[in-house]
C-alpha positions in Angstrom: -12.5 23.4 23.1 -9.6 23.8 20.3 -10.8 25.5 17.1 -7.8 23.6 15.4 -9.0 21.1 13.1 -8.8 17.3 14.0 -6.2 15.4 12.1 -5.8 11.9 11.8 -2.4 11.8 13.6 -4.2 13.5 16.6 -6.8 10.8 16.9 -4.3 8.3 17.9 -5.1 7.6 21.4 -3.9 4.0 21.9 -0.4 2.5 23.3 0.9 2.3 19.9 3.8 4.7 18.6 2.5 7.6 17.1 1.5 7.6 13.2 4.2 9.5 11.0 2.2 11.4 8.3 3.2 12.1 4.6 3.9 16.0 5.5 6.1 15.0 8.1 8.5 13.0 5.7 11.9 14.5 4.0 10.8 13.2 0.8 14.2 13.0 -1.0 15.8 11.0 1.9 12.4 8.8 2.2 12.7 7.9 -1.6 16.5 7.3 -1.8 16.8 5.3 1.3 13.6 3.4 0.3 14.9 2.4 -3.1 18.2 0.9 -1.5 16.2 -1.0 1.3 13.8 -2.5 -0.7 16.3 -3.3 -3.6 17.8 -5.6 -0.9 14.8 -7.1 0.4 13.4 -8.1 -3.3 16.8 -9.8 -3.8 16.4 -11.9 -0.8 13.0 -12.9 -1.2 13.2 -13.6 -5.2 13.9 -17.3 -5.0 10.5 -17.8 -3.6 8.9 -15.7 -6.0 10.5 -18.0 -8.8 9.4 -21.0 -7.3 6.1 -19.8 -7.1 5.8 -18.8 -10.6 7.0 -22.0 -11.7 4.6 -24.0 -9.7 1.6 -22.0 -10.9 2.3 -22.6 -14.6 3.1 -26.2 -14.0 0.0 -28.5 -14.8 1.4 -31.2 -12.3 1.9 -30.8 -8.7 5.4 -30.3 -7.8 6.7 -29.7 -4.1 9.0 -26.6 -3.3 11.8 -29.3 -2.6 11.6 -31.2 -6.0 11.1 -27.8 -7.8 14.3 -26.5 -5.9 16.6 -29.6 -6.7 15.4 -29.4 -10.5 16.4 -25.9 -10.5 19.8 -26.5 -9.0 20.3 -29.4 -11.4 19.5 -27.9 -14.4 20.4 -24.2 -14.1 22.2 -23.9 -11.0 22.1 -20.9 -8.4 21.6 -18.6 -11.3 18.1 -20.4 -12.1 16.6 -18.6 -8.9 17.4 -15.1 -10.1 16.2 -15.5 -13.7 14.5 -12.0 -14.5 15.9 -10.5 -11.5 17.6 -7.5 -13.2 14.4 -6.6 -14.8 12.1 -7.1 -11.9 14.8 -5.0 -10.1 14.4 -1.9 -12.6 10.7 -1.6 -12.0 10.8 -2.2 -8.6 12.3 1.2 -7.8 9.2 3.3 -9.9 6.9 0.8 -8.7 8.0 1.7 -4.9 8.1 5.2 -5.3 4.3 5.1 -6.9 3.3 2.7 -4.3 4.5 4.5 -1.1 3.3 7.8 -2.3 -0.2 6.9 -3.1 -0.3 4.8 0.0 0.8 7.9 2.3 -1.1 10.6 0.6 -4.3 8.5 0.8 -4.0 7.4 4.2 -3.3 10.8 5.1 -6.2 12.4 3.4 -8.6 9.8 3.9 -7.8 9.2 7.8 -8.5 13.1 8.5 -11.6 12.8 6.4 -12.9 9.9 8.3 -12.1 11.5 11.9 -13.9 14.5 10.9 -16.8 12.7 10.2 -17.2 11.2 13.4 -15.6 7.6 13.1 -14.0 6.0 15.8 -9.9 5.6 16.2 -9.9 2.2 15.0 -12.5 2.6 12.1 -10.8 5.4 10.8 -7.7 3.8 11.0 -8.9 0.6 9.2 -10.7 2.8 6.4 -7.5 4.9 5.7 -5.5 1.9 5.4 -7.9 0.1 3.2 -8.2 3.3 1.0 -4.4 3.7 1.0 -4.2 -0.3 -0.2 -6.5 0.3 -3.2 -5.0 3.4 -4.3 -1.0 2.2 -4.0 -1.8 -1.5 -5.9 -3.5 0.4 -8.6 -0.9 3.0 -9.0 2.0 0.7 -8.8 0.5 -1.8 -11.2 0.7 0.8 -14.0 4.7 0.1 -13.7 4.8 -3.3 -12.3 2.4 -5.4 -14.8 4.8 -4.7 -17.9 7.7 -5.8 -15.6 5.9 -8.6 -14.2 5.2 -9.9 -18.0 8.9 -9.6 -18.6 10.4 -11.0 -15.3 8.0 -13.8 -15.0 8.7 -15.1 -18.8 12.5 -15.1 -17.8 11.7 -16.9 -14.6 10.0 -20.0 -16.5 11.7 -20.3 -19.7 14.6 -22.2 -18.2 12.1 -24.9 -16.9 10.4 -26.0 -19.8 12.7 -29.4 -19.8 11.7 -30.6 -16.5 8.7 -29.0 -14.7 6.2 -27.3 -17.3 7.0 -29.2 -21.0 4.0 -31.4 -20.2 1.6 -28.3 -20.1 2.6 -27.6 -23.7 1.6 -30.9 -24.8 -1.5 -31.7 -22.7 -3.2 -28.1 -23.4 -1.7 -26.8 -26.8 0.6 -24.2 -24.5 3.8 -22.9 -25.5 6.0 -20.7 -23.1 5.7 -17.0 -24.9 9.4 -17.4 -26.4 12.8 -18.0 -25.8 15.0 -14.8 -24.3 18.5 -14.0 -24.0 17.8 -11.2 -21.2 15.1 -8.6 -20.3 16.0 -6.3 -23.0 15.4 -9.1 -25.6 12.2 -10.2 -24.1 10.8 -6.5 -24.2 11.8 -6.4 -27.9 10.1 -9.7 -28.8 6.9 -8.9 -26.9 6.5 -5.8 -28.7 7.0 -7.2 -31.8 4.6 -10.0 -31.1 2.1 -8.6 -29.3 2.5 -5.0 -29.5 2.3 -2.7 -26.5 -1.0 -4.6 -25.3 1.5 -7.5 -24.8 2.9 -6.0 -21.6 -0.7 -5.4 -19.9 -1.5 -8.9 -20.1 -3.5 -10.0 -16.9 -3.7 -6.4 -15.9 -7.3 -6.2 -15.2 -6.6 -9.7 -13.3 -4.0 -8.1 -11.4 -6.0 -4.9 -10.2 -8.7 -7.3 -9.1 -6.0 -9.3 -7.2 -3.8 -6.5 -5.7 -6.2 -3.8 -4.9 -8.6 -5.8 -2.6 -5.5 -7.7 -1.2 -3.9 -4.7 -0.7 -7.2 -3.0 1.2 -7.6 -6.3 3.1 -4.0 -6.5 4.1 -3.7 -2.9 5.4 -6.9 -2.6 7.1 -5.9 -5.8 8.7 -2.5 -4.9 9.8 -3.8 -1.5 11.1 -6.7 -3.5 13.2 -4.3 -6.2 14.4 -1.4 -3.7 15.5 -3.8 -1.6 17.3 -5.4 -4.9 19.2 -2.1 -5.7 20.4 -1.1 -2.6 21.8 -4.8 -1.9 23.1 -4.6 -5.2 24.9 -2.1 -3.8 27.3 -2.5 -0.9 29.6 -0.4 2.1 29.8 0.8 0.9 33.1 2.0 -2.5 32.1 5.7 -3.1 31.1 4.3 -3.8 27.5 2.6 -0.5 27.5 5.3 1.5 28.7 7.6 0.0 26.3 5.8 1.3 23.1 9.1 2.9 21.8 11.5 0.6 22.3 12.8 -0.6 18.8 12.6 -4.6 19.7 8.8 -4.4 21.1 8.0 -2.3 18.0 9.7 -4.4 15.5 8.2 -7.5 17.3 4.6 -6.1 17.3 5.0 -5.1 13.6 6.2 -8.4 12.4 3.5 -10.5 14.3 0.8 -8.0 12.8 2.2 -8.0 9.4 2.4 -12.1 9.3 -1.2 -12.4 10.5 -2.5 -9.9 8.0 -0.7 -11.9 5.4 -2.5 -15.2 5.9 -5.9 -14.5 5.2 -4.7 -12.3 2.1 -2.6 -15.0 0.3 -5.4 -17.8 0.5 -8.1 -15.3 -0.7 -6.2 -14.1 -3.5 -4.3 -17.1 -4.5 -6.5 -18.5 -7.4 -6.5 -14.9 -9.2 -2.8 -14.6 -8.9 -2.4 -18.2 -10.4 -4.6 -17.2 -13.5 -2.8 -13.7 -13.6 0.7 -15.5 -13.9 -0.8 -18.1 -16.6 -2.1 -15.2 -18.6 1.1 -13.3 -18.5 3.4 -16.4 -19.0 1.8 -19.0 -21.5 0.1 -18.5 -24.8 -2.2 -20.9 -26.4 -1.7 -22.5 -30.1 -4.4 -22.6 -32.5 -4.2 -24.4 -36.1 -0.4 -23.6 -35.7 -0.4 -20.0 -34.7 0.4 -18.6 -31.3 -2.2 -16.7 -29.5 -2.5 -14.9 -26.4 -4.1 -17.0 -23.5 -7.7 -16.2 -22.6 -9.2 -15.9 -19.3 -11.6 -18.4 -20.0 -9.0 -21.0 -21.4 -6.8 -20.3 -18.3 -9.6 -21.2 -16.0 -10.8 -24.3 -18.1 -7.4 -25.8 -17.9 -6.9 -25.0 -14.4 -10.0 -27.1 -13.6 -9.0 -29.9 -16.1 -5.8 -30.2 -14.0 -7.1 -30.7 -10.7 -10.2 -28.3 -10.1 -9.8 -25.8 -7.5 -7.0 -27.3 -5.7 -5.1 -26.6 -9.0 -5.3 -22.6 -8.3 -3.6 -23.3 -5.2 -0.2 -24.7 -6.5 2.6 -22.6 -5.4 0.4 -21.5 -1.9 3.2 -22.6 0.3 5.9 -20.4 -1.4 3.5 -17.7 -1.9 2.4 -17.8 1.8 6.2 -17.9 2.9 7.1 -15.1 0.6 4.1 -12.7 1.5 5.1 -13.6 5.2 8.4 -12.9 5.3 7.9 -10.1 2.7 5.3 -8.1 4.8 7.0 -8.8 7.9 10.5 -7.2 6.6 8.5 -4.6 4.6 6.4 -3.1 7.1 9.3 -3.2 9.8 11.6 -1.8 6.9 8.9 0.6 5.9 8.4 2.0 9.5 12.2 2.4 10.1 12.5 4.3 6.7 9.5 6.7 7.8 11.0 7.4 11.3 14.6 8.2 9.8 12.8 10.1 7.0 11.1 12.1 9.2 11.7 16.0 9.4 11.3 16.3 13.0 12.3 13.6 15.2 10.9 15.5 18.0 7.2 14.9 16.9 7.7 10.7 17.4 8.3 10.9 21.0 5.8 13.7 22.3 
């Protein structure tokens, strides 16, 4: 019997391509290429995020089609990219923190669970779930302030046509009118202080930490189930290193993992968005919207179903984002590995 310690990577015995661990990566290449790839991905998916955000803060149910027409009519194509510059500036450091926390946690927890005697599938699920929690918490430290600023920019052009009635019904106001991201940053700091940039931080953690844990654990299990469903003697099993096959399995696994995650976390995401974007007005004074106030308003507007406004764009965005993210991420890990020979052993 070998005396060398068992690692997470050594435990992978399914037909799936070999796992790439943190220590195998060229970090400079990993972060440089990651910034470029994920910036492009964010640009492609940003319009869906704008639609989702505007639907969430609207007191009326407005279809994606009508919302898109309104944006094009009143704001033009640029309306779909309000706040994108601010969002992009935050995406790079947030992604760097996310990927670092994810990979380090997965590697360490995965190795520990294997040594404790867990099966390969259980070890992979636990490691991915732990990585999902750690990465979400790390990224939110950077992403929440960026989210607050970018989402306010997203919705400020919509008050003429989509959310003005929300102000009238509930005494709510958009948190201000901003020229750009720097102007928004300055005004939020003056009005609310540093705490204003972390509105909804607790809800964000409650939303994204379990969501990431469920997503990464589900992705790992579905991915292994698909590969494990075929014997090594089958054409599919022998084709585990074929790029088209790998991308197809990764994309399908990502979409399946996104469905449950989107439905489970949607109410919390809607509440978080309203806390970050809207203010309450009391005796002529503008005050930050509270959690109780946000929930009460949603219940008045349509009950639990009001919490699911924007589910369509969010589900589509999450599925497209997850499928492209995971295939991009796995590609990034493979081109950033220090020793490519280890992937084909």
